[in-house]
C-alpha positions in Angstrom: 28.3 97.6 46.8 30.7 98.3 50.2 29.7 99.8 53.1 32.5 102.1 53.9 33.6 104.7 57.1 35.5 107.4 55.6 37.6 109.8 58.5 38.6 113.0 57.5 41.4 114.9 59.8 41.7 118.7 60.3 43.9 119.7 57.6 41.8 117.9 55.0 38.8 120.2 55.9 40.5 123.3 56.7 39.1 125.1 54.6 35.4 125.8 53.0 37.3 124.9 49.5 38.5 121.5 51.3 35.5 120.7 52.4 33.9 121.3 49.0 36.7 118.9 47.9 36.2 116.1 50.1 32.2 116.5 49.3 33.4 115.3 45.6 35.6 112.8 47.3 32.6 111.4 49.0 30.0 111.5 46.1 32.3 109.7 43.8 31.7 106.4 46.2 28.2 107.3 46.6 27.9 107.7 42.6 29.4 104.2 42.2 27.2 102.1 44.7 28.6 102.6 48.2 26.9 103.6 51.1 29.3 106.1 53.1 29.4 107.3 56.8 31.8 110.2 56.9 34.0 111.3 60.0 35.3 114.8 60.7 37.5 116.5 63.0 37.8 120.4 63.2 39.1 122.3 60.9 42.6 122.7 61.4 43.8 124.9 63.9 40.2 125.2 65.3 40.7 123.0 68.7 43.8 125.2 69.4 41.6 128.4 69.1 38.9 127.1 71.1 41.7 125.8 74.2 43.2 129.2 74.2 39.7 130.8 74.4 39.6 128.6 77.7 42.8 130.1 79.1 41.6 133.3 78.3 39.1 132.8 80.7 40.8 130.7 83.6 44.1 128.6 84.0 42.1 125.9 85.4 38.7 125.3 83.0 36.4 122.2 84.3 36.8 118.7 82.1 33.6 119.0 81.6 33.2 122.6 80.3 36.0 121.9 78.1 34.3 119.0 76.3 31.1 121.3 76.0 33.2 124.0 74.1 35.8 121.8 72.4 33.1 119.3 70.4 32.0 122.7 68.9 34.8 122.3 66.6 33.2 119.2 65.0 30.0 120.6 64.7 31.0 123.5 62.9 32.7 120.8 59.9 29.8 118.3 59.7 27.0 121.2 58.8 29.5 122.5 56.5 30.4 119.1 54.7 26.2 118.3 54.9 26.0 121.4 53.0 28.4 120.8 50.6 27.3 117.3 49.9 23.5 118.9 49.5 24.7 121.3 47.1 26.1 118.5 44.9 23.1 116.9 44.5 24.0 114.1 47.0 21.8 113.7 50.2 23.1 114.3 53.4 22.7 114.3 56.8 25.1 115.6 59.8 24.7 114.2 63.3 27.0 115.2 66.6 28.2 112.4 68.8 25.4 112.8 71.1 23.2 112.3 68.7 24.2 109.1 67.0 24.4 108.5 70.4 28.2 107.6 70.8 27.8 106.3 74.5 31.2 106.9 76.7 31.9 106.6 80.0 32.6 110.0 82.0 36.0 110.8 82.2 36.1 114.2 80.5 38.6 115.0 78.0 39.7 111.3 77.8 36.3 109.4 77.6 36.4 105.6 76.3 33.5 104.8 74.1 31.1 102.1 75.7 29.0 101.5 72.9 27.2 102.7 69.7 23.5 103.4 68.8 23.8 102.7 65.0 20.0 102.3 63.9 19.8 106.2 62.5 22.7 105.7 60.8 21.7 102.2 59.1 18.2 104.2 58.8 20.0 107.1 56.7 22.0 104.7 54.8 19.5 102.7 53.7 17.4 105.7 52.3 20.3 106.5 50.0 22.1 109.2 52.4 25.8 109.9 53.1 26.0 110.0 57.0 28.1 112.3 58.6 29.1 112.2 62.1 31.4 114.5 64.6 34.4 112.9 65.6 36.2 112.8 69.0 33.2 113.3 71.1 30.1 111.5 72.6 27.9 111.4 75.3 27.9 109.7 78.5 24.5 107.9 81.1 23.9 111.2 82.4 23.6 112.8 79.3 26.6 115.1 79.5 28.9 115.9 76.3 32.4 113.8 76.4 35.3 114.1 74.0 37.9 111.1 73.7 41.4 113.3 73.7 43.8 114.5 70.9 43.4 112.4 67.8 40.3 110.7 69.0 38.5 111.2 65.3 40.5 108.5 64.6 38.9 106.2 67.4 35.9 107.7 66.2 36.0 106.5 62.8 37.5 102.8 63.5 34.5 102.2 66.2 31.7 103.7 64.0 33.3 101.3 61.0 33.1 98.4 63.9 29.3 99.2 64.5 28.3 98.9 61.4 30.5 96.0 60.3 31.6 98.1 57.6 33.7 97.0 54.6 37.1 99.3 55.4 37.7 102.4 57.5 39.5 105.0 55.4 41.6 107.1 56.9 42.2 110.6 55.1 44.7 112.8 56.2 48.3 114.8 55.0 49.8 111.8 54.4 49.8 109.3 51.3 49.9 106.1 53.4 52.5 104.6 56.0 56.1 105.1 55.9 59.2 102.8 56.5 60.2 106.0 58.9 59.5 109.5 58.7 60.1 111.2 55.2 61.3 114.2 56.9 64.4 112.4 58.5 64.7 109.6 55.7 64.2 111.3 52.8 64.2 107.9 51.0 61.4 106.1 53.0 58.8 104.5 51.1 55.5 103.8 51.6 54.1 100.3 52.9 51.4 98.8 50.7 50.3 97.1 53.6 51.2 96.6 57.4 49.7 94.1 60.4 47.7 95.7 63.3 50.5 94.4 65.4 52.9 96.0 63.8 51.0 99.5 63.7 50.1 99.7 66.9 54.0 99.4 67.9 54.6 102.1 65.4 52.1 104.2 66.9 53.0 103.9 70.4 56.7 104.5 70.1 56.3 107.6 67.7 54.7 107.5 65.0 52.3 110.2 64.6 50.0 108.7 61.5 47.4 107.3 63.9 46.4 107.3 67.4 47.0 104.5 69.2 43.7 103.6 70.5 42.1 103.7 66.7 44.7 101.0 65.9 43.6 99.4 69.0 40.0 99.5 68.6 40.8 98.2 64.9 42.7 95.3 65.9 40.2 94.5 68.5 37.3 94.4 66.0 39.5 93.0 63.0 38.4 96.7 60.9 40.5 97.1 57.8 41.9 100.2 57.9 43.2 102.3 55.3 45.6 105.4 55.6 45.2 107.6 52.5 45.7 110.9 51.2 43.2 113.4 50.9 45.3 115.5 48.2 46.3 113.1 46.1 45.2 109.7 44.5 46.8 106.6 45.5 46.3 103.2 47.4 47.5 104.2 50.8 48.4 101.6 53.0 46.6 98.9 54.0 46.5 97.9 57.9 44.9 94.7 58.6 45.1 91.5 60.8 47.0 89.3 57.6 50.7 89.3 57.0 51.3 89.9 53.7 52.0 86.5 52.0 52.2 87.4 48.6 56.4 87.8 49.1 58.6 87.4 51.9 57.6 89.0 54.9 60.5 91.9 55.4 62.0 91.4 58.8 61.9 94.9 59.9 58.3 97.0 58.4 59.4 100.4 60.0 61.7 102.5 62.0 59.8 104.1 64.8 61.3 107.2 66.8 60.9 109.7 69.8 62.2 112.6 70.9 60.0 113.2 74.0 62.0 111.1 76.1 64.1 111.8 79.8 66.0 109.1 81.7 66.8 108.6 85.6 69.0 106.4 87.2 69.0 105.7 91.2 72.9 104.2 92.3 73.3 102.0 95.1 69.9 100.7 95.8 69.9 97.9 98.5 69.6 95.1 96.4 66.3 94.0 98.6 62.9 92.1 97.7 60.4 94.9 97.0 63.0 97.6 96.3 61.9 98.3 92.5 58.2 98.6 94.5 59.4 101.1 96.7 61.3 103.0 93.8 58.9 102.9 91.2 55.4 103.5 93.6 55.5 106.9 94.4 56.4 107.6 90.3 52.8 105.6 89.9 51.3 107.4 92.5 51.9 111.0 90.8 50.6 109.3 87.8 54.1 109.2 85.7 54.4 106.8 83.1 57.4 104.7 83.3 58.6 103.2 79.8 61.8 101.8 79.9 63.7 100.0 83.1 66.8 98.4 83.3 68.4 97.3 86.6 72.2 95.8 87.1 73.3 93.9 90.3 76.8 95.0 91.5 79.1 93.0 93.6 78.6 95.0 96.6 75.0 94.0 96.9 74.0 96.9 95.9 72.0 97.8 92.4 71.1 100.8 90.0 68.1 101.1 88.7 67.3 103.1 85.3 64.2 104.2 83.7 63.0 106.1 80.9 59.8 109.1 81.5 58.0 111.4 79.1 60.3 114.6 79.0 57.3 116.6 80.1 57.4 114.4 83.8 61.3 114.9 84.1 61.3 117.6 86.6 58.7 116.1 88.6 59.4 112.6 88.1 63.4 113.9 89.5 62.2 115.5 92.6 60.5 112.2 93.5 63.4 110.3 92.6 65.5 112.5 95.4 62.9 111.7 98.1 63.3 107.8 97.3 67.1 108.2 97.4 66.9 109.5 100.7 64.3 106.9 102.4 66.3 104.1 100.6 69.4 105.3 101.6 70.8 104.9 98.0 73.8 106.8 96.5 72.7 109.4 94.1 70.4 110.3 91.5 71.0 111.0 88.0 68.9 112.3 85.4 69.2 113.1 81.5 67.1 114.8 79.2 69.0 115.1 76.0 68.0 111.4 74.8 65.9 109.9 72.3 64.4 105.8 71.7 65.3 104.4 68.5 62.6 101.2 67.6 63.2 98.5 65.0 59.4 97.1 64.5 58.6 93.6 62.3 56.7 90.6 62.3 59.4 89.1 60.3 61.9 89.3 63.6 59.9 85.9 64.9 61.7 84.4 61.9 65.0 85.6 61.8 68.0 85.5 64.6 70.4 88.0 64.3 68.0 91.2 64.0 69.7 93.0 67.4 73.3 92.2 66.7 72.7 93.7 62.9 71.1 96.6 64.6 74.1 97.3 67.2 76.6 96.6 64.0 75.0 99.4 62.2 74.9 101.7 64.9 78.6 101.0 65.9 79.6 101.5 62.5 78.5 105.4 63.3 80.2 105.8 66.7 76.9 105.6 68.4 76.6 104.5 72.0 73.6 102.7 73.1 72.3 103.8 76.5 69.6 101.4 77.2 67.4 98.2 75.4 64.3 96.9 75.2 62.9 93.9 73.5 59.9 92.4 72.6 58.8 89.7 69.7 58.0 92.1 67.2 60.3 95.4 68.7 63.8 96.6 69.6 64.1 99.3 71.0 67.7 101.4 72.1 68.1 104.5 73.7 71.0 106.9 72.3 71.9 110.5 73.0 69.3 112.7 71.0 71.7 114.3 69.1 72.3 111.1 67.2 68.7 110.2 66.5 68.6 111.1 62.9 71.8 109.5 62.4 71.0 106.4 64.2 67.6 106.3 62.0 69.3 106.9 58.7 71.8 104.3 59.6 69.3 101.5 60.2 67.1 102.2 57.3 69.8 101.3 55.0 71.4 98.6 57.3 67.9 96.8 57.1 67.1 97.4 53.3 64.2 99.5 53.8 65.4 102.7 51.5 63.2 103.3 48.7 65.2 101.9 44.9 65.8 105.2 43.0 63.6 105.1 39.9 
């Protein structure tokens, strides 16, 4: 007998028929003796519908009231799934985040979980019930409803698994696992049998949309084995765990992540003086703009060129700030480019293999793709290229590092 937490996303519970199919799947686990906690998202499209309703009232609704509104989407799903399970003879009970209680801080629309009271869930599980919990939501110390940010149901699932010390947290979605890269870009991409938390965290932070970053961080911190599975087809999925796959030689590269939502800014002719980086990035940080990659080149004339990337949505705001910084520092000029993309190799195997970077650069050079920026860590190499070459770059690297699925 195992204690399993299952999380079903919006596409998995997008209609009464799909909810009924989820109930049948859950019952199969119960019938084999497992204890099951189910976390569900709102039905697909429901959160967007609720946001549109709010925007029809006001362009700037208060975050507290948005949390009250958005949390209703999951409340619908938990009740419908409980009804579906009861209909097929499986005892079930639904809980909102506040009823559990999942206690969070008071940062509305992006709250973080501080503790979970698992006593009610344990009592229901011991009584043979399936426990159904609304994902994405909690309650603060003052009793206000809070939400965890878009994609927060993944975090709810992992947090409950950690609190209950579950044997596995299964994330059911519309894909059957984690792939070496997006199959829509590289049709020959293959599903990974397993991947480490470290690799998955890099993949998620670099553009892979399979799992929310916070959920992977949570799973790694509390060592909760995660498995990504499809709601619509049977299969083993992808196991995300602490251990590397010791059954075979660790591949150098586990996968290739990419992100189109990038923009690059350069401040040319900056005086090469101590503290100048702080004077450039300070006003940008104060404007709540997150900086990603940074490159600084010192010229012979005692000046430096300072280049960094931001999210494309922040490009115009950052450009305006940087123009003011340019004037304040007496720099030469500001340049910007919002037509770039970031491509990243990820793999714990890089630790024990030399020459990964040169192989990457050779593969891109063979396709006449110019590299604009480079960033490295122990298990990652990222490059910035022109967005028009993004898909070509991903395909070239996928082949160069032997990630293409072999033809049957």
